[in-house]
BAVO-44230 format. One record per atom (N, C-alpha, C): residue number from 1; residue in one letter; atom name; x, y, z. Coordinates in Angstrom, 1 decimal, decimal comma, padded with zeros to 4 digits, always signed. Layout:
% BAVO-44230
 minu setor keti      x      y      z
  NUM     A   CA      X      Y      Z
...
END
This chain:
% BAVO-44230
 minu setor keti      x      y      z
    1     X    N +000,9 -001,2 +000,0
    1     X   CA +000,0 +000,0 +000,0
    1     X    C +000,9 +001,2 +000,0
    2     X    N +000,6 +002,2 -000,8
    2     X   CA +001,4 +003,4 -000,9
    2     X    C +001,2 +004,3 +000,3
    3     X    N +002,1 +005,2 +000,5
    3     X   CA +002,0 +006,1 +001,7
    3     X    C +000,9 +007,1 +001,6
    4     X    N +000,5 +007,5 +000,4
    4     X   CA -000,6 +008,4 +000,3
    4     X    C -001,9 +007,7 +000,7
    5     X    N -002,1 +006,5 +000,4
    5     X   CA -003,2 +005,7 +000,9
    5     X    C -003,2 +005,6 +002,4
    6     X    N -002,1 +005,4 +003,0
    6     X   CA -002,0 +005,3 +004,5
    6     X    C -002,3 +006,7 +005,1
    7     X    N -001,9 +007,8 +004,5
    7     X   CA -002,2 +009,1 +004,9
    7     X    C -003,7 +009,3 +004,9
    8     X    N -004,3 +008,9 +003,8
    8     X   CA -005,8 +009,0 +003,7
    8     X    C -006,5 +008,3 +004,8
    9     X    N -006,0 +007,1 +005,2
    9     X   CA -006,7 +006,4 +006,3
    9     X    C -006,4 +007,1 +007,6
   10     X    N -005,2 +007,5 +007,8
   10     X   CA -004,9 +008,3 +009,1
   10     X    C -005,8 +009,5 +009,2
   11     X    N -005,9 +010,2 +008,1
   11     X   CA -006,8 +011,4 +008,1
   11     X    C -008,2 +011,1 +008,4
   12     X    N -008,7 +010,0 +007,8
   12     X   CA -010,1 +009,6 +008,0
   12     X    C -010,3 +009,3 +009,5
   13     X    N -009,4 +008,5 +010,0
   13     X   CA -009,6 +008,2 +011,5
   13     X    C -009,4 +009,4 +012,4
   14     X    N -008,5 +010,3 +012,1
   14     X   CA -008,3 +011,5 +012,8
   14     X    C -009,6 +012,4 +012,8
   15     X    N -010,1 +012,6 +011,5
   15     X   CA -011,3 +013,4 +011,3
   15     X    C -012,5 +012,8 +012,1
   16     X    N -012,6 +011,5 +012,1
   16     X   CA -013,7 +010,8 +012,8
   16     X    C -013,5 +010,7 +014,3
   17     X    N -012,3 +011,1 +014,8
   17     X   CA -011,9 +011,1 +016,2
   17     X    C -011,9 +009,6 +016,7
   18     X    N -011,4 +008,7 +015,9
   18     X   CA -011,3 +007,3 +016,2
   18     X    C -009,9 +006,9 +016,4
   19     X    N -009,6 +006,1 +017,3
   19     X   CA -008,2 +005,6 +017,6
   19     X    C -007,8 +004,8 +016,4
   20     X    N -006,5 +004,9 +016,0
   20     X   CA -005,9 +004,2 +014,9
   20     X    C -005,5 +002,8 +015,4
   21     X    N -006,1 +001,8 +014,9
   21     X   CA -005,7 +000,4 +015,3
   21     X    C -005,5 -000,3 +014,0
   22     X    N -004,7 -001,4 +014,0
   22     X   CA -004,4 -002,2 +012,8
   22     X    C -005,7 -002,7 +012,1
   23     X    N -006,7 -003,2 +012,9
   23     X   CA -007,9 -003,7 +012,2
   23     X    C -008,6 -002,6 +011,5
   24     X    N -008,7 -001,4 +012,1
   24     X   CA -009,4 -000,3 +011,5
   24     X    C -008,7 +000,2 +010,3
   25     X    N -007,4 +000,2 +010,3
   25     X   CA -006,7 +000,6 +009,1
   25     X    C -006,9 -000,4 +008,0
   26     X    N -006,8 -001,7 +008,3
   26     X   CA -007,1 -002,7 +007,3
   26     X    C -008,5 -002,6 +006,6
   27     X    N -009,4 -002,4 +007,5
   27     X   CA -010,8 -002,3 +007,0
   27     X    C -011,0 -001,1 +006,1
   28     X    N -010,5 +000,1 +006,5
   28     X   CA -010,6 +001,3 +005,7
   28     X    C -009,9 +001,2 +004,4
   29     X    N -008,7 +000,6 +004,4
   29     X   CA -007,9 +000,4 +003,2
   29     X    C -008,8 -000,5 +002,2
   30     X    N -009,4 -001,5 +002,8
   30     X   CA -010,2 -002,4 +001,9
   30     X    C -011,3 -001,6 +001,3
   31     X    N -012,0 -000,7 +002,0
   31     X   CA -013,1 +000,1 +001,5
   31     X    C -012,6 +001,1 +000,5
   32     X    N -011,4 +001,7 +000,8
   32     X   CA -010,8 +002,7 -000,1
   32     X    C -010,4 +002,1 -001,5
   33     X    N -010,1 +000,9 -001,5
   33     X   CA -009,6 +000,2 -002,7
   33     X    C -010,6 -000,2 -003,7
   34     X    N -011,9 +000,0 -003,3
   34     X   CA -013,0 -000,5 -004,2
   34     X    C -014,0 +000,6 -004,5
   35     X    N -014,7 +000,5 -005,5
   35     X   CA -015,7 +001,5 -005,9
   35     X    C -017,2 +001,0 -005,7
   36     X    N -017,3 -000,1 -004,9
   36     X   CA -018,6 -000,7 -004,7
   36     X    C -018,7 -001,0 -003,2
   37     X    N -019,9 -001,1 -002,7
   37     X   CA -020,1 -001,5 -001,3
   37     X    C -019,7 -002,9 -001,1
   38     X    N -019,2 -003,2 +000,1
   38     X   CA -018,8 -004,6 +000,4
   38     X    C -019,5 -005,1 +001,7
   39     X    N -019,7 -006,4 +001,7
   39     X   CA -020,2 -007,1 +002,9
   39     X    C -019,0 -007,3 +003,9
   40     X    N -019,3 -007,6 +005,1
   40     X   CA -018,3 -007,9 +006,1
   40     X    C -017,4 -009,1 +005,6
   41     X    N -018,0 -010,1 +005,0
   41     X   CA -017,3 -011,2 +004,5
   41     X    C -016,3 -010,8 +003,3
   42     X    N -016,8 -009,9 +002,4
   42     X   CA -016,0 -009,4 +001,3
   42     X    C -014,8 -008,6 +001,8
   43     X    N -015,1 -007,8 +002,9
   43     X   CA -014,0 -007,0 +003,5
   43     X    C -012,9 -008,0 +004,0
   44     X    N -013,3 -009,0 +004,7
   44     X   CA -012,3 -010,0 +005,2
   44     X    C -011,6 -010,7 +004,1
   45     X    N -012,3 -011,1 +003,0
   45     X   CA -011,6 -011,7 +001,9
   45     X    C -010,6 -010,7 +001,2
   46     X    N -011,0 -009,5 +001,1
   46     X   CA -010,1 -008,5 +000,5
   46     X    C -008,8 -008,3 +001,3
   47     X    N -009,0 -008,3 +002,6
   47     X   CA -007,8 -008,1 +003,5
   47     X    C -006,9 -009,3 +003,4
   48     X    N -007,5 -010,5 +003,3
   48     X   CA -006,7 -011,7 +003,2
   48     X    C -006,5 -012,5 +004,5
   49     X    N -005,4 -013,3 +004,5
   49     X   CA -005,2 -014,2 +005,6
   49     X    C -004,9 -013,5 +006,9
   50     X    N -004,5 -012,2 +006,9
   50     X   CA -004,3 -011,5 +008,2
   50     X    C -005,5 -010,7 +008,6
   51     X    N -006,6 -011,0 +008,0
   51     X   CA -007,9 -010,3 +008,3
   51     X    C -008,3 -010,4 +009,8
   52     X    N -008,8 -009,3 +010,4
   52     X   CA -009,3 -009,4 +011,7
   52     X    C -010,5 -010,4 +011,7
   53     X    N -010,9 -010,9 +012,9
   53     X   CA -012,0 -011,8 +013,0
   53     X    C -013,3 -011,1 +012,7
   54     X    N -014,4 -011,8 +012,5
   54     X   CA -015,7 -011,3 +012,2
   54     X    C -016,2 -010,2 +013,1
   55     X    N -016,1 -010,5 +014,4
   55     X   CA -016,6 -009,6 +015,5
   55     X    C -015,8 -008,3 +015,4
   56     X    N -014,5 -008,3 +015,2
   56     X   CA -013,7 -007,1 +015,1
   56     X    C -014,1 -006,3 +013,9
   57     X    N -014,3 -006,9 +012,8
   57     X   CA -014,8 -006,2 +011,6
   57     X    C -016,1 -005,6 +011,8
   58     X    N -017,1 -006,4 +012,4
   58     X   CA -018,4 -005,8 +012,7
   58     X    C -018,3 -004,6 +013,6
   59     X    N -017,6 -004,8 +014,7
   59     X   CA -017,5 -003,6 +015,7
   59     X    C -016,9 -002,4 +015,0
   60     X    N -015,8 -002,6 +014,3
   60     X   CA -015,2 -001,5 +013,6
   60     X    C -016,1 -000,8 +012,6
   61     X    N -016,9 -001,6 +011,8
   61     X   CA -017,8 -001,0 +010,9
   61     X    C -018,9 -000,2 +011,6
   62     X    N -019,4 -000,8 +012,7
   62     X   CA -020,4 -000,1 +013,5
   62     X    C -019,8 +001,2 +014,1
   63     X    N -018,6 +001,2 +014,5
   63     X   CA -017,9 +002,5 +015,0
   63     X    C -017,8 +003,5 +013,9
   64     X    N -017,4 +003,0 +012,7
   64     X   CA -017,3 +003,9 +011,5
   64     X    C -018,7 +004,5 +011,2
   65     X    N -019,7 +003,7 +011,2
   65     X   CA -021,1 +004,1 +010,9
   65     X    C -021,5 +005,2 +011,9
   66     X    N -021,3 +005,0 +013,2
   66     X   CA -021,6 +006,0 +014,3
   66     X    C -020,9 +007,3 +014,1
   67     X    N -019,6 +007,2 +013,6
   67     X   CA -018,8 +008,4 +013,4
   67     X    C -019,1 +009,1 +012,0
   68     X    N -019,9 +008,5 +011,2
   68     X   CA -020,3 +009,1 +009,9
   68     X    C -019,2 +008,8 +008,8
   69     X    N -018,3 +008,0 +009,1
   69     X   CA -017,2 +007,7 +008,2
   69     X    C -017,6 +006,7 +007,1
   70     X    N -018,5 +005,7 +007,5
   70     X   CA -019,0 +004,7 +006,6
   70     X    C -020,5 +004,6 +006,8
   71     X    N -021,2 +004,1 +005,8
   71     X   CA -022,6 +003,9 +006,0
   71     X    C -023,0 +002,6 +005,4
   72     X    N -024,1 +002,1 +005,9
   72     X   CA -024,7 +000,9 +005,4
   72     X    C -025,4 +001,3 +004,1
   73     X    N -024,9 +000,8 +003,0
   73     X   CA -025,4 +001,3 +001,7
   73     X    C -026,7 +000,6 +001,4
   74     X    N -026,8 -000,7 +001,6
   74     X   CA -028,1 -001,4 +001,4
   74     X    C -028,0 -002,8 +001,9
   75     X    N -029,2 -003,3 +002,1
   75     X   CA -029,4 -004,7 +002,6
   75     X    C -029,8 -005,6 +001,5
   76     X    N -029,0 -006,7 +001,3
   76     X   CA -029,4 -007,6 +000,2
   76     X    C -029,2 -009,0 +000,8
   77     X    N -030,3 -009,8 +000,7
   77     X   CA -030,3 -011,2 +001,2
   77     X    C -029,9 -011,2 +002,7
   78     X    N -030,5 -010,2 +003,4
   78     X   CA -030,3 -010,1 +004,9
   78     X    C -028,8 -009,8 +005,3
   79     X    N -028,0 -009,3 +004,4
   79     X   CA -026,6 -008,9 +004,6
   79     X    C -026,4 -007,5 +004,3
   80     X    N -025,8 -006,7 +005,2
   80     X   CA -025,5 -005,3 +004,9
   80     X    C -024,3 -005,2 +004,1
   81     X    N -024,3 -004,2 +003,2
   81     X   CA -023,2 -003,8 +002,4
   81     X    C -022,7 -002,4 +002,8
   82     X    N -021,4 -002,2 +003,0
   82     X   CA -020,9 -001,0 +003,6
   82     X    C -020,0 -000,3 +002,6
   83     X    N -019,9 +001,0 +002,7
   83     X   CA -019,0 +001,8 +001,9
   83     X    C -018,7 +003,1 +002,6
   84     X    N -017,6 +003,8 +002,2
   84     X   CA -017,3 +005,1 +002,7
   84     X    C -018,4 +006,0 +002,4
   85     X    N -018,6 +007,0 +003,3
   85     X   CA -019,8 +007,9 +003,1
   85     X    C -019,5 +009,2 +002,4
   86     X    N -018,3 +009,3 +001,8
   86     X   CA -017,9 +010,6 +001,2
   86     X    C -018,6 +010,9 -000,1
   87     X    N -019,3 +010,0 -000,7
   87     X   CA -020,1 +010,3 -001,9
   87     X    C -021,5 +010,6 -001,6
   88     X    N -021,9 +010,7 -000,3
   88     X   CA -023,3 +010,9 +000,0
   88     X    C -023,5 +012,1 +001,0
   89     X    N -024,7 +012,6 +001,0
   89     X   CA -025,0 +013,6 +002,0
   89     X    C -025,5 +012,9 +003,3
   90     X    N -025,7 +013,7 +004,3
   90     X   CA -026,1 +013,1 +005,6
   90     X    C -027,5 +012,5 +005,5
   91     X    N -028,3 +013,0 +004,6
   91     X   CA -029,7 +012,4 +004,5
   91     X    C -030,0 +011,6 +003,2
   92     X    N -029,1 +011,6 +002,3
   92     X   CA -029,3 +010,9 +001,0
   92     X    C -028,1 +010,2 +000,5
   93     X    N -028,2 +008,9 +000,3
   93     X   CA -027,1 +008,1 -000,3
   93     X    C -027,3 +008,1 -001,8
   94     X    N -026,2 +008,1 -002,5
   94     X   CA -026,3 +007,9 -004,0
   94     X    C -027,0 +006,6 -004,3
   95     X    N -027,6 +006,5 -005,5
   95     X   CA -028,3 +005,3 -005,8
   95     X    C -027,3 +004,2 -006,1
   96     X    N -027,7 +002,9 -006,0
   96     X   CA -027,0 +001,7 -006,4
   96     X    C -027,8 +000,9 -007,4
   97     X    N -027,1 +000,4 -008,4
   97     X   CA -027,8 -000,5 -009,4
   97     X    C -027,2 -001,9 -009,3
   98     X    N -028,1 -002,8 -009,1
   98     X   CA -027,8 -004,2 -009,1
   98     X    C -028,4 -005,0 -010,3
   99     X    N -027,5 -005,7 -011,0
   99     X   CA -027,9 -006,4 -012,1
   99     X    C -028,6 -007,7 -011,7
  100     X    N -029,8 -008,0 -012,1
  100     X   CA -030,5 -009,2 -011,7
  100     X    C -030,0 -010,4 -012,4
  101     X    N -029,2 -010,3 -013,4
  101     X   CA -028,6 -011,4 -014,2
  101     X    C -027,3 -011,8 -013,6
  102     X    N -026,3 -010,9 -013,5
  102     X   CA -024,9 -011,3 -013,1
  102     X    C -024,7 -011,0 -011,6
  103     X    N -025,6 -010,1 -011,0
  103     X   CA -025,5 -009,8 -009,6
  103     X    C -024,5 -008,7 -009,2
  104     X    N -023,9 -008,1 -010,2
  104     X   CA -023,0 -007,0 -010,0
  104     X    C -023,7 -005,8 -009,5
  105     X    N -023,1 -005,1 -008,5
  105     X   CA -023,7 -003,8 -008,1
  105     X    C -022,8 -002,7 -008,4
  106     X    N -023,3 -001,6 -008,8
  106     X   CA -022,5 -000,4 -009,2
  106     X    C -023,1 +000,8 -008,4
  107     X    N -022,2 +001,7 -008,0
  107     X   CA -022,6 +002,9 -007,4
  107     X    C -022,9 +003,9 -008,5
  108     X    N -024,0 +004,6 -008,4
  108     X   CA -024,3 +005,7 -009,4
  108     X    C -024,0 +007,0 -008,8
  109     X    N -022,7 +007,3 -008,7
  109     X   CA -022,3 +008,6 -008,1
  109     X    C -022,7 +009,7 -009,0
  110     X    N -023,1 +010,8 -008,4
  110     X   CA -023,5 +012,0 -009,2
  110     X    C -025,0 +011,9 -009,6
  111     X    N -025,6 +010,9 -009,3
  111     X   CA -027,1 +010,7 -009,7
  111     X    C -027,8 +010,8 -008,3
  112     X    N -028,8 +011,6 -008,3
  112     X   CA -029,6 +011,7 -007,0
  112     X    C -031,1 +011,9 -007,3
  113     X    N -031,9 +010,9 -006,9
  113     X   CA -033,3 +011,1 -007,1
  113     X    C -033,9 +012,1 -006,2
  114     X    N -035,0 +012,7 -006,5
  114     X   CA -035,6 +013,7 -005,6
  114     X    C -035,9 +013,1 -004,2
  115     X    N -035,8 +013,9 -003,2
  115     X   CA -036,2 +013,4 -001,9
  115     X    C -037,7 +013,3 -001,8
  116     X    N -038,1 +012,2 -001,1
  116     X   CA -039,5 +012,0 -000,9
  116     X    C -040,1 +013,1 -000,1
  117     X    N -041,3 +013,6 -000,6
  117     X   CA -042,0 +014,7 +000,1
  117     X    C -043,4 +014,3 +000,3
  118     X    N -044,1 +015,0 +001,1
  118     X   CA -045,6 +014,9 +001,3
  118     X    C -046,0 +013,7 +002,0
  119     X    N -045,2 +013,1 +002,9
  119     X   CA -045,6 +012,0 +003,7
  119     X    C -046,6 +012,5 +004,8
  120     X    N -047,4 +011,5 +005,2
  120     X   CA -048,4 +011,8 +006,3
  120     X    C -047,7 +012,3 +007,5
  121     X    N -048,4 +013,1 +008,3
  121     X   CA -047,8 +013,5 +009,6
  121     X    C -047,4 +012,4 +010,4
  122     X    N -046,3 +012,5 +011,1
  122     X   CA -045,7 +011,5 +012,0
  122     X    C -044,6 +010,7 +011,4
  123     X    N -044,4 +010,7 +010,1
  123     X   CA -043,2 +010,1 +009,4
  123     X    C -042,0 +011,0 +009,5
  124     X    N -040,9 +010,5 +009,9
  124     X   CA -039,7 +011,3 +010,0
  124     X    C -038,6 +010,5 +009,2
  125     X    N -038,2 +011,1 +008,1
  125     X   CA -037,1 +010,5 +007,3
  125     X    C -035,8 +010,8 +007,8
  126     X    N -035,0 +009,8 +008,1
  126     X   CA -033,6 +010,0 +008,6
  126     X    C -032,6 +009,9 +007,5
  127     X    N -032,9 +009,0 +006,5
  127     X   CA -032,0 +008,8 +005,4
  127     X    C -032,8 +008,2 +004,3
  128     X    N -032,5 +008,6 +003,0
  128     X   CA -033,1 +008,0 +001,9
  128     X    C -032,1 +007,3 +001,1
  129     X    N -032,4 +006,0 +000,8
  129     X   CA -031,5 +005,2 +000,0
  129     X    C -032,3 +004,6 -001,2
  130     X    N -031,7 +004,6 -002,4
  130     X   CA -032,4 +004,0 -003,5
  130     X    C -031,5 +002,9 -004,1
  131     X    N -032,1 +001,8 -004,4
  131     X   CA -031,4 +000,7 -005,0
  131     X    C -032,2 +000,2 -006,2
  132     X    N -031,6 +000,4 -007,4
  132     X   CA -032,3 +000,0 -008,6
  132     X    C -031,9 -001,4 -009,1
  133     X    N -032,8 -002,1 -009,7
  133     X   CA -032,5 -003,5 -010,2
  133     X    C -032,9 -003,6 -011,6
  134     X    N -032,1 -004,3 -012,4
  134     X   CA -032,4 -004,5 -013,8
  134     X    C -031,2 -005,2 -014,4
  135     X    N -031,0 -004,9 -015,7
  135     X   CA -029,8 -005,5 -016,4
  135     X    C -028,7 -004,5 -016,7
  136     X    N -027,5 -004,9 -016,4
  136     X   CA -026,4 -004,0 -016,6
  136     X    C -026,1 -004,0 -018,1
  137     X    N -025,2 -003,0 -018,6
  137     X   CA -024,9 -003,0 -020,0
  137     X    C -024,3 -004,3 -020,5
  138     X    N -023,5 -004,9 -019,7
  138     X   CA -022,9 -006,2 -020,1
  138     X    C -024,0 -007,3 -020,4
  139     X    N -025,0 -007,3 -019,6
  139     X   CA -026,0 -008,4 -019,6
  139     X    C -027,3 -008,0 -020,5
  140     X    N -027,4 -006,7 -020,8
  140     X   CA -028,6 -006,3 -021,6
  140     X    C -028,5 -006,6 -023,1
END
């Protein structure tokens, strides 16, 4: 890993006021190296044989979510997918497109659907997420 990537991770942890630990650095590097959301299992696979255990990854991800550094992008087959939150606002995540044929998911950065308005009294929206499904260019 190059030093500029390490500096990015250090800055992210400093900005989030989180202690720098080896597992946190590994997890953030894994998320920085991809352009798609990853599951906990995919993060462990990306890190490789020196990956932290499942509980450590889960706790680190939850700490990152609480700090606003990472967010839960979407839930698929009862498994959360995580990504860095730098492409999203505090109330709206960029859309994700999942191909129903090959299963590939892509982030649609720079695309933002209108925020839902006109809900009945009593509803409070904390975050809007959109996940589109269909065929990707490769499969269509």
